[in-house]
C-alpha positions in Angstrom: 37.9 90.3 125.2 35.4 89.2 127.7 37.3 86.2 128.8 39.8 88.8 130.4 37.1 90.8 132.1 34.8 90.3 135.2 31.6 91.8 136.1 30.9 94.1 139.2 30.6 91.1 141.4 33.9 89.6 140.3 32.5 86.9 138.3 33.9 86.0 135.1 32.0 86.5 132.0 30.7 83.3 130.2 32.9 82.1 127.6 31.9 83.6 124.3 30.5 81.4 121.3 33.3 80.1 119.3 31.4 80.3 116.3 31.7 84.1 116.4 35.0 86.1 115.4 36.1 89.5 115.7 39.6 90.7 114.4 41.1 93.9 113.5 43.9 95.0 111.1 46.1 97.9 111.7 48.4 98.0 108.7 48.4 98.7 105.2 48.1 95.0 104.3 45.2 92.4 104.7 45.7 89.0 105.6 44.9 87.1 102.8 45.2 83.7 104.3 43.1 84.6 107.4 40.4 86.0 105.4 40.3 83.2 102.9 40.2 80.7 106.0 37.3 82.3 107.6 35.2 82.4 104.4 35.9 78.7 103.9 34.9 78.1 107.6 31.6 80.1 107.0 30.8 77.9 103.9 31.5 74.6 106.0 29.1 76.0 108.6 26.3 76.5 105.8 27.0 73.4 103.8 28.7 71.0 105.7 31.9 71.2 103.6 34.5 73.8 103.2 34.5 75.8 100.1 35.8 79.0 98.4 33.3 82.0 97.9 35.2 84.5 95.7 32.7 87.0 95.7 32.8 87.7 99.5 36.6 87.4 99.3 36.7 89.9 96.5 34.4 92.5 98.4 36.5 92.4 101.6 39.6 92.9 99.4 37.7 95.8 97.8 36.7 97.3 101.1 39.8 96.9 103.3 42.3 99.0 101.0 39.4 101.5 100.4 39.5 101.9 104.3 43.2 102.0 104.6 43.5 104.6 101.9 40.6 106.7 103.1 40.5 106.2 107.0 43.5 107.7 108.2 47.0 108.1 107.1 48.8 106.6 110.0 49.1 102.7 109.1 50.1 102.1 113.0 46.4 102.9 114.0 43.7 100.4 113.4 42.0 101.4 110.1 39.3 98.7 109.9 37.8 96.0 111.9 36.0 92.8 111.0 33.4 90.6 112.6 31.8 87.5 111.5 28.7 86.1 113.2 27.2 82.7 112.8 23.4 82.9 112.9 20.5 80.5 112.1 20.9 79.5 108.5 23.3 82.5 107.7 26.5 83.9 108.4 26.6 87.8 108.9 29.9 89.9 107.9 30.3 93.2 109.3 33.5 95.7 108.4 34.1 99.1 109.7 36.7 101.9 109.5 36.8 105.1 111.5 37.7 107.4 108.8 36.0 110.4 107.1 33.2 108.3 105.4 32.4 107.8 101.6 30.5 111.0 101.2 33.3 113.3 102.5 36.0 111.5 100.2 34.3 111.6 96.8 35.5 114.1 94.4 33.0 116.1 92.2 33.0 118.0 89.1 31.3 121.5 88.9 28.4 119.9 87.0 28.0 117.1 89.6 27.9 119.8 92.6 25.3 121.7 90.9 23.3 118.5 90.2 23.7 117.1 93.5 22.0 120.2 95.3 18.9 118.7 94.0 19.7 115.2 95.6 19.7 113.8 98.9 22.7 112.0 100.5 21.0 108.6 99.8 20.9 109.2 96.1 24.3 110.6 96.3 25.7 107.7 98.1 23.9 105.3 95.9 25.4 107.1 92.7 29.0 106.6 94.3 28.2 102.8 94.1 27.2 103.4 90.6 30.4 104.7 89.7 29.5 108.3 89.1 32.3 109.9 91.2 36.2 109.8 91.6 37.7 109.9 95.0 39.6 113.0 96.3 42.9 111.1 96.2 42.4 110.8 92.4 43.1 107.2 92.8 41.0 104.9 90.7 40.4 102.1 93.2 37.4 103.7 94.8 35.9 104.6 91.3 36.0 100.8 90.5 35.9 99.2 94.0 32.4 100.6 95.2 30.8 99.5 91.9 32.3 96.0 92.2 30.9 95.5 95.8 27.3 96.6 94.5 27.6 94.1 91.6 28.0 91.2 94.1 24.8 92.3 95.8 23.1 92.8 92.3 23.9 89.3 91.4 22.3 88.0 94.5 25.7 86.5 95.9 25.3 88.4 99.2 22.0 89.5 100.7 21.0 92.6 102.9 24.0 94.7 102.0 24.0 97.7 104.1 26.3 100.7 104.3 26.4 103.3 106.9 28.6 106.4 106.3 28.3 110.0 107.3 24.5 110.6 107.9 23.2 108.0 105.7 22.2 104.3 105.8 22.0 102.7 102.4 20.7 99.3 101.9 22.0 98.3 98.6 19.9 95.1 98.4 16.7 97.1 99.0 17.1 100.8 98.6 13.5 101.3 100.2 15.1 100.3 103.6 17.6 103.2 103.3 17.2 106.4 105.6 18.8 109.5 106.7 20.5 109.1 110.2 20.0 111.6 113.0 23.7 111.5 113.8 26.8 111.6 111.9 28.9 108.2 111.9 32.4 108.8 111.8 33.7 106.3 109.3 32.0 103.5 107.1 30.3 100.5 108.1 29.4 97.5 105.8 27.1 94.7 106.7 25.9 91.7 104.6 24.8 88.1 104.9 25.4 84.8 103.1 23.3 81.8 103.1 23.5 78.2 101.4 21.2 79.7 98.8 23.5 82.7 97.9 26.6 80.5 97.9 24.8 77.8 95.6 23.7 80.7 93.3 27.3 81.5 92.6 28.5 78.0 92.6 25.8 77.1 89.9 26.7 80.0 87.8 30.4 79.3 88.2 30.0 75.8 87.1 27.7 76.9 84.1 30.4 79.1 82.9 33.1 76.7 83.1 31.0 74.3 81.1 
């Protein structure tokens, strides 16, 4: 974007770091090849060799359909955006949609509504990732998708998994870092990091299972 822009003095902005990527998707399908290719590139940055990292690929494939399903009904509009940043010893992933947010799209039974009067939104959002709710669309994807995302963090394959939605910031890797926000975020934002250690943790486990 900045390569096409100039500052107030007419000077072109510096060429951005090519190790950073931002792309967006505005249809009801994800680019599997592009996502897979960028993950391989991230692993090469961390280890020196290209490699598949199925946990990261799988949670992106969980997040993007959820965003398409819950963000807005017009698939011609951008439903989600994805950014990748290459940092010192880690690769940072960020995905965001501009929909209603998780807390506004979960479906509650009467019992859950009564119980949630005694919970704050951090506890309710954590419960959504713990498979306690169904979505308002009655589709089973979110009921399974959010717990799958959490399971990748629980296994230690990603770190610092943070979700911002509605008025809540939830850190699923360290719940003590979660907090309520002073403003309402119109959508859902995911952030996580991978390192050589998180990749090797998954790779070692995969090899032991195969053996």
